[in-house]
N, C-alpha and C positions, 0 to 999 in steps of 0.2 A: 402521516406516514408511520408505518410500523417499524419496530426495531428488531423483532424476532418473529419466527413462524410459530403458530400455535402448536404445542407439543402433543396434541391429540391425533396428529396425522401419521404417527409412526407406522401403525399397522397397514394403513392404506398404501403407503409408499414402498414398504419393504416386501409386500407380497409379490412373488414372481421375480424378485431380484436375485442376482448371483451370476453364475456362469463363468467357470474358470478358463474358458478358451479365449476370453477377451472379446468375443464377437457378439455375445448376447447378454441380456440382463441390464439392470440399471448400473450406471457407473458409480453412483453414490447411493447409499441408503439413508433414509431419514434418521437423524441422530437426536434423540430426546434429551441428551445430557448437556446440551450447550449452556443453558442457564446455570446449571450446577457447576460446570467447568469455569464459567466466568466469575461466579461467586468465589471460587477457590483460587482464582488467579491472584498471585501476589508478586510484588516487586516490579511491576511494569512501570516504565518511565517514558517521558516524552522525548528522550534523547537516545541516540543510537548507542548500542552496546554490542560488542562481538558476541555471536551466539555461543553458548556453552558447548563444550565437547559432547555432553551427554544429551543434547537436545533430540537427536535422532532416536536414541533409545527410549527417551521419555515420550516422544510423539507417536512412535509406531504402535504401541498397544492401545493408545487412545483413538487412533485413526483407522487402523487396519480393519477392525470389525465392521466398519461402515463403508468399506471400499469393495468394488467388484473383485472377485477372487484373484484375478491376474495382476491387479494393480500394486499391492504391497511389494511384490518382488521388483517391480519397476521403480517404485518411488523410494524405497529404502535400501538402495544398493549404492555402489561406488561408481557406477557406469553413467557418465554424462549423457550418453545417447539414450539410455533407458529413462532418464529423468525427462528428457525432451519428449519421448513417447508418452510418458505418463501425463505430462502437461497437455498433450494433444488429446488424450482420452478424456481427461477432466473437462477440457473445453468442449468436446463433443457432447458430453453429458449436460453441460449448461444449456446447450441449445434444445435438448429434449425436455428438461424439467429443472428449473432453477431452485425449486423449494428444498430438495435435499441438500443442495450446495449451501443454501442459507443456513440450514441447521448444522452444517459442518464448517461454517465460514471461518471461525477462529482457527481451526485446524488447517484449513487450506492456506490461510495467511502464514501460519507458522511454517508449513512446508515450503511455501514460496520464498520466504525470507532465507531459508537455508540455501535455496538455489541462487538468490541474488548475491550472496556473499562469496559464491564460488567463481572460479576464473574462466570456466568454459563458456565461450560466447554462444554456441549453439543452444545449450541448455538455458542460458540466461535469456536469449531472445524469445525462445518458445514460452518461457515462464512469463515474460512481460506481455507477450501476445495473449496468453491465457488470462492474466490479470485484467488486461484491457477489455476482453470479452466479458469477463465477470462483472466488472464495474459498470459496463454499459447495460448489461442485463439487470443489475440491481437498480440502476437509475430508472429504467423503463418500468420496473415494478413498484417504484416509489419507496424502495427500501432505504433506510438510513442506518449507517454503521453505529454500533454501540461504542461506548468509550473504550472498552476492552479491545474490540476489533480494530479501532483506530490506533490504539497504542501498539498493537501487534504489527501493523503494517507500515504506518507512516514514517516512523523514525528510520527504518532501514531503507524504505523507498527513497526518502530524501537524501540520506547519507550516500547511497550508491548512485544518485543522479549525477554525480560528478565523474562519471566514467570517462576513461581516456579516449574512447571511440565516439566520434561525433554522432554517428547514426544511432548508437545506443543511448546517448544522452537525449536525443530527440524522442525516443520511446519512453524514457522516464518522464520527460517533460509532458508528454501526452497523458501519462497516467496521473500526474499531479493535477493537470487540468481536469481530467475526468473525475477525480476525487471530489470535486466540488458538487458533483451530482448526487453524491451519497453521504456527504458530511458538510456541515456548515462552513462556508468559506472563511468566515471570521475566526472560527476555532482552528481551522487548518493553519491559518496564518499565525495566530497568536500563540497556539500551543506547540506547533510542530515546525513550521517554516522558520520562524525567528530563532528557535533553538538550534536549527541546523546552521545558522550563521557562525556557530562556534566550532564547526567541524575543523579538523586538521587538514582537510583536503580543500585547497583553494578553488578547485573546479566546483566542488559541492557548494561552497559558500557563494560563488558566482551564480550558479544555477538557482540557488534558493532566493537570492536577491532579485534575480530577473523574473523568477516565477511570481514572487510577491508583487513586483511592479506590474506584471501582465494581469494578475488577478484584480488588482486595484483598478487598473485601467478598464477592465471588462465589467466588473461588478459594482464599481463605485466605492467611495469612502464610507458611506453609511452602512452598506451591507457587509463590507470587509472589516469595518472598524480599523481602517488602515492607519489612522493617525496614532493609534496606540502602539503600533509596531515600529514607527519611525525612529524612536530612540535607539533601537537596536541597529538600524541602518547608520545612524549618526555615529554610533560607536565604531563601526567599521571605518568610516571616513576619518575619524579622529585618531585611529591607531596608525601612527606613522611607521610602525614596523610591518604593517600589512603590505601585501603585494600591490604594486601600483595599479595593475589592471583591475584588481578586486576593488580598490578604493574608487576607481573611475566608475565601475559598475554601480557602486553604492551612490555616488554623486548623480549618476544618470537617473537612478530610482528617485532620489530626492527631487531632482529637477522635474521629473514627470508628475509627481504629486503636487509640486509647487504650481504647475500649470493649472491644476484642478482647483486648489484651495487658496492659492496666493500666500499671503504672509502668515496665515494660520499654521502653515507647515512648521514654522519655527517656534510655535508656542507650546 
């Protein structure tokens, strides 16, 4: 599987693109700067951090030149309804040709994270729908996320999975599940899911533990390397100051793994 699109396709994809009326032209243009951007990326971590206030100003000049003419005004404004419209347009573009989206994937993730941290449910649900369609398309193409792309998406995706609305949490859960189609499940668990056990949001911690349990049950201990993650679950159980429901979730996870490997779970 490949991790990036060959950068020689730029001219072929950009020909005929544009169209300021929003009705014609490619939604996204091929972006040959992705590898350069990823090499220049600094300070990414596997744990969630609140987006900086200057992230919109930083992202817009990087992304706008590769968007259809009408999209920057929708994506980089304060109107939640326009954000939802932009996500819809991007999603339609994925169905037409996913190659330009892959060349802009880090930028799409950065914009999506800005939407995930906002409070508007309409914009949030449309962004989650867009990400779901994107991950499904990437899986079908055999694409695997780079480490930079994973760092841009997963910490926020997992942190915000503890949403207070059940239906929204289900959407997040689906995305975590889909992520295994574009990123190794063992690395998803070891690098990102166990880190989210440290969230200040108990719902996030509960969702993360339940996700890890479900992934181990589906993919098995060998593929997930689940035993390496269990000390983090044990720490939750051992923390007597932790929420009782959270500790019970952690115990349920341990019991599930115990059914699979027996006494080795305690070694």
